[in-house]
C-alpha atoms as one frame of an Amber mdcrd trajectory, in Angstrom:
protein
 189.109 108.409  77.106 187.629 111.808  77.911 187.141 113.197  81.412 184.138
 114.949  82.927 185.387 116.626  86.093 183.088 117.357  89.036 184.185 119.994
  91.542 183.993 118.448  94.988 183.405 120.976  97.755 181.731 121.438 101.109
 177.912 121.566 100.999 177.763 120.560  97.329 174.072 120.020  96.558 173.520
 116.282  96.105 170.558 116.460  93.703 172.311 118.788  91.286 175.003 116.348
  90.146 173.507 112.909  90.918 171.708 112.618  87.576 174.966 113.332  85.755
 177.162 110.922  87.679 174.600 108.192  87.082 174.393 108.959  83.377 178.190
 108.831  83.022 178.268 105.420  84.709 175.375 104.191  82.555 176.965 105.370
  79.325 180.191 103.594  80.263 178.316 100.362  80.865 176.847 100.572  77.368
 180.048 101.666  75.595 183.105 101.326  77.836 186.237 103.402  77.501 184.712
 106.657  76.286 184.281 108.782  79.415 185.286 108.825  83.050 184.142 110.894
  86.012 186.901 112.634  87.986 186.224 114.229  91.375 188.483 117.271  91.724
 188.876 119.515  94.722 190.771 122.448  96.142 193.122 119.955  97.758 192.360
 116.356  98.564 190.634 116.639 101.928 187.315 114.904 102.515 184.251 117.122
 102.097 180.642 116.771 103.227 177.804 117.243 100.782 174.652 119.148 101.643
 173.140 115.782 102.500 176.114 115.122 104.826 177.598 112.419 102.611 181.407
 112.172 102.749 183.204 112.592  99.422 186.931 112.537  98.797 188.410 114.325
  95.773 190.500 112.063  93.557 192.650 114.870  92.201 193.562 118.465  92.912
 192.368 121.275  90.667 195.859 121.471  89.190 195.194 118.203  87.353 192.684
 119.952  85.105 195.299 122.055  83.365 197.091 119.016  81.965 193.804 117.432
  80.892 192.773 120.654  79.167 196.134 120.958  77.454 195.999 117.447  75.987
 192.366 117.828  74.890 190.952 115.039  77.065 188.899 117.230  79.410 185.309
 117.193  78.152 183.922 119.580  80.780 184.199 120.891  84.310 180.923 120.698
  86.233 180.484 122.846  89.336 177.552 121.949  91.590 175.804 124.424  93.816
 176.633 124.881  97.482 176.442 127.335 100.354 179.936 128.871 100.175 180.365
 130.496  96.772 179.899 134.120  97.864 183.596 134.257  98.773 186.724 132.151
  98.395 187.340 129.482  95.743 189.993 131.692  94.142 191.886 128.695  92.751
 188.704 127.438  91.115 188.081 130.840  89.524 191.611 130.803  88.123 191.135
 127.294  86.718 187.820 128.270  85.123 189.588 131.146  83.400 192.183 128.760
  82.012 189.520 126.333  80.781 187.485 129.082  79.146 190.618 130.259  77.343
 191.195 126.663  76.185 187.540 126.423  75.052 186.810 123.621  77.512 183.121
 123.701  78.566 182.363 124.830  82.115 178.917 124.117  83.565 177.647 125.633
  86.825 174.330 125.247  88.598 172.629 127.091  91.446 175.154 128.664  93.847
 178.025 127.932  91.495 176.629 130.524  89.077 177.439 133.122  91.733 181.067
 132.052  91.551 181.082 132.496  87.771 179.569 135.948  88.207 182.249 136.856
  90.751 184.916 135.741  88.304 183.549 137.950  85.512 182.608 135.037  83.277
 178.986 136.156  82.982 179.593 139.835  82.278 179.246 139.380  78.520 177.534
 135.987  78.211 173.887 135.036  78.220 173.251 133.178  81.458 170.731 132.152
  84.061 170.687 131.280  87.753 168.247 130.867  90.629 167.081 134.454  90.048
 168.503 137.647  88.597 168.680 139.148  92.096 170.739 136.187  93.305 173.687
 137.284  91.159 173.483 140.997  91.940 175.412 140.584  95.190 178.458 139.582
  93.155 178.744 143.092  91.737 179.002 141.666  88.247 178.166 143.687  85.134
 176.183 141.074  83.231 172.659 141.688  84.478 171.487 142.738  81.023 172.405
 139.279  79.725 170.324 137.385  82.288 167.780 134.975  80.781 164.752 133.473
  82.522 165.337 129.870  81.479 166.128 126.541  83.153 169.546 126.333  81.524
 171.595 128.550  79.197 174.840 127.907  77.309 176.833 130.729  75.769 180.358
 130.429  74.388 181.348 127.429  76.418 179.759 128.425  79.726 176.574 126.705
  80.900 174.468 128.005  83.787 171.313 126.656  85.400 168.894 127.124  88.253
 169.213 124.730  91.150 165.667 123.477  90.675 166.401 122.374  87.112 168.897
 119.571  87.626 167.433 117.434  84.818 167.735 120.090  82.069 171.207 120.943
  83.411 172.282 117.313  83.183 170.834 117.010  79.689 172.774 120.076  78.566
 176.033 118.697  79.961 175.347 115.409  78.196 174.870 117.306  74.922 177.923
 119.536  75.143 180.202 116.631  76.069 178.716 114.172  73.568 178.259 111.636
  76.356 175.453 109.925  74.426 173.611 110.731  71.179 171.201 113.670  71.212
 168.221 111.368  70.605 168.972 109.671  73.920 169.488 112.976  75.698 166.249
 114.462  74.398 164.118 111.492  75.381 165.866 111.129  78.762 165.169 114.779
  79.532 161.513 114.411  78.617 161.178 111.323  80.835 162.400 113.259  83.854
 160.424 116.388  83.028 157.104 114.749  82.147 157.175 111.099  83.171 155.334
 110.031  80.025 155.415 106.441  78.845 155.995 107.481  75.237 159.172 109.320
  76.248 160.419 106.302  78.154 159.804 104.089  75.152 161.632 106.587  72.935
 164.558 106.497  75.372 164.668 102.696  75.283 164.597 102.715  71.480 167.343
 105.331  71.191 169.476 103.529  73.760 169.132 100.194  71.957 169.996 101.786
  68.616 173.141 103.381  70.044 174.219 100.256  71.899 173.891  98.132  68.776
 175.401 100.627  66.348
């Protein structure tokens, strides 16, 4: 079984990870035993999301090193929040270890600022809420900024906080959570709300479930 880890921290933005957690649960209902969601934190203390929901990490950040070493960590996902302009040094260190191990790291909204602070965007194509949003980090990667909903470059995925659906779709692709045909149609459903995309999603889901 492979693990998708979600960083659990104060003021984590509820809408930016909710699609993904639901998709992991749904994929496991269709084909059990493939993936699990693991809530990891800087310690195990209860946190409050931006919507004031209480969440308790299941494991400390240290657990990710062992998962990365044995090849079972599919990705680390870092949701946005209000406190990434400083602190989170342990998380930055863990991200560096995962990048070295070629484990995907995906950050959205405020979490992209953390990646910039850690130097992970200095030489990678990336995006965020705006180019100016990352400038306060003092990073050197401004020339690599891309105006796009989501960007993946050499194992690091970044996204704007208003593009949670494309971000989720990209994480689903890079982890292999479900087949690309399902991902593509799911993304179109949430971007456009068209009946034909929903029907394509149902067809792709049925084909995968029965394969």
